N, C-alpha and C positions, 0 to 999 in steps of 0.2 A: 885705842887712843889714836886720834888723828895726828899725823905729822904736820909740821908747818906747811909743807908743800900741799897736802890735802886741804888744809884750811884756806890757803891762797886760792886753790882751784874752786872751792865752794864759794868764796867771796866773788871770784871772777864770774862764775856761772850766775850768781844772784844778781850781779851788776848787769850782766848781759840780758837777763830776763827782765829786769826793771827797765832797761833801755828799750827793749823790744816793746814793752807795754806802753811806754811813753810815745814811741814812734807810731804804734798802732792807734793811739788816741789823737794824733795829729791828722786832721782831715786833708786829703790830697786836694790841691787846687782844681776846681771844676765848677761848672754851673749845675747845681743840683736842683732838679725839678721836683718840688715837694708837694704831693697831693694833700688836699684838705678834705676832711669828712663831709659828706653831703647833708648830715643832720647833726643835732646837738648832743648825741649820745657820747659815751666815753671814747676818747681818742683811741685807746688801746684795743677797743673792739673792732677797729677798722684798719689801723695802721700798724705795720710791723715794728717791733722794738728797735730795729736798726734805724728806721726813719727818725725816731725820737732822739737817738744818740747822735745822728747826723745833724739834726736841728740844733742840738745843744752846742755843737762845735762850730757853728756858722755865726759870723758877726755881721755880714753884709747881705742885705736882702733886696730883691726887686719884687714889688708886690702890686697887686691890682688895687688894693685899698689898704692904707696903713692901719686904720683903726681895726678892721677885721683881722688883718695879719697879726697884729699885736695880741688880739684876743685869742687867736689860734695858738700862738706860741705859748701863751700862758696856760692854755689847756694841755699842751704837750709837757710843760715843765713849770710847776707852780712857783718854784724859786728862781726862775730865770731872771737875769738882770736886764729887763727890757730897755732901760735907759742907756745901757752900754752898746746897744745894737744900732746899726745904721740902716735906714729904709729909704728907698727911692721909689716913687709911684709910677707905674706903667699901666695906663688905662687905655680905653678905646679913643680917648681924646688927646693922647700924648702925640706930639709931633715926632715923626719918624726920625728926624735929624737929632732928636734928643736921646735916642736909644743907645747908640754906640758909647757915649761917655759913661753910661750907667755901669758898663763892664770894666771900668778902670781898676777896681780892686782885684778882679780876676787876672788882669794883665800883669799885676804886680805880685802874683803868687798867692792871693787869698781865695779861699773857698767862698762861693756865693750861692744863695738860695733864691728860687723863684716860687712865689706863692700866689695862687689864684684865690678868688672868693670862695670857691667850692670845687671839689673834684680835681682832675688832673690839669696842671698848668700847661699852657701852650696848645691845648685842644679846645677849639672854639674859645680862645682866650688870648688877650693881648700879649701874654708872655712869649708867644711864638715869635714876636719881633726880636726879643732879646736872644732867643735861641738861634734865630737866623744870623744875627751878628756874630755870635760865638762860633757857629759853624763856618762862616765865611773866613774868620780869622784863625781857624784851626784850634780853637780852644775846646777843651774837653767838656762834654755835656753828659750828665748822668741822670737818667729818669729813674725815679724811685717808685716802688710798688704802692698802689693806692686805688681808691674807688673812681670809676668813670661812669657817670650816669648814662651816657650813650651806650656803652658796652653792656652794662648791667641790665638796662631796659631791653636791649636786643637779645641777651641771653634768656630772659624770661618771657619773651614775646611769642615764641613758637614760629617766628618768621625766618626768612633766609638769612643765616649768619655768614654765608659764604660770599655773598655779594650784597653790599649795602652802601648807601650814600647819606651823609649828614649835611643838611642844608642850613642849619641855624634857624634864624627867624625868617618867616615868610613875609612877603611884601604887605604893607598896611593897607594901601589902596585896594578897594574891593575888586575892581576889574582886573588889576594887575595880579592880585592874589588868586583870583579864579583861574587866570591863564597859567599861573605857576602850579596850581594844584592839578590842572589837566596835564601838564608836562610830567608831574610826578606819577600820575596814573599811567601815562604812556611808557615811562621808564620801568614801572612795575610789569606791565603787560609785555613790553618788548624784550626787556633784559632779565626779567625775573629777579629784580633787584629791590630789596627793602629800602623804603624811603623814610628818613628820620628827620624830624624838625621840632622846633620849640616855639613857644609863644610867651608873651608877657603874662605873668600869672593871673592878673585880674581879667584877662580876656580868654582864658582857657575854655570856659563853657561856650562862649560865643564861637570859638574856633570849631569845637565839636559839632555845634549846630550847623555851621557852614559846611563842614565835611559831609554831614548827613544829607543836607539839602542839595549839594553840588555834585557829589561823586557817585559812581555806580554802587547800588545797594549791596552787591556781592563782595565789594572790596572789604578787606579786614583791617580794622584799626585797633592798635594797641595803645592804651593810655597808661603810662607809668608815672605815678605821682609819689612824691616824698620818699624816694628810693632810700632804703636803709633807715628811714625814720620811723617813729612810733605809729604814724598813720599811713604807712606804705600801702599802696594799692597798685597792682599791675594786672590789667584786664585786657584780654583780646577778644573781639567779637566782630561780626560783620557790621557794616553800617546799618543794615536793616535791623540787626539786633540792638545796636546802640540807640536807634530811634525809639525802641520800646523801653529802654533803661531810664532810670532816674539817676542823675549824676550831678555832682557838685565839686568841681576841681579848682574853682577860682581861689586865688591867693596861695596855691600850692605849687612848688617847683615841679614841673611836669614835662615829660618827653612824649612825643607822638611818633608812632611808627605805622607805616601803611604798606600793605602787601595784598596779594590776591588770594 
């Protein structure tokens, strides 16, 4: 039979355990960089459970697109109260002067999340501007684990993963684009560096045709489309090989990698 003292000790231990659990459930103030799946499959197939728990604990979000962010959060948690959350949009068209005020909740001790359209926020993404402000002000920034189309394409390409450069979109003007492509070839040949770039999806096939027509036939091109999606395709071949291939990548999110 327990003595009154033993009972008090048990109650105290139980209270301490409950308090610890509550404390653990309160998210530390920080700017959490929340990756978004690259495809429409189940979120839990791509993101760790910890990410989902963090998402559930955040009320304030900086997002590239409010509509897609709300849809992503619903995929993470069906019963999440979307209307109780606060969103501010940070896109490529946002004035730089408008970014610092977005972090006001974080300055007042609230956790905030940054959500991109797809993949990792702040990598080839406007969210980088919010991260830059947080770093300048000494605010904590926490990157979460998740898919990066650039790194996943590089992993599967068979190209140099020790030295690489991501250039985003190439110039639209044909002459300027041709000069840019020749600079990429020079970087490959001079520095043995994998060159990575993207294109507007409806122009993917046209870009491949341009690469075949413009660059040395022995250069290797990797085309990584719909990464982690149901129609995923990651193919590396010489440009001479691509000339003989039948391909159709238009309207698919695609990454291009170039190496010798």
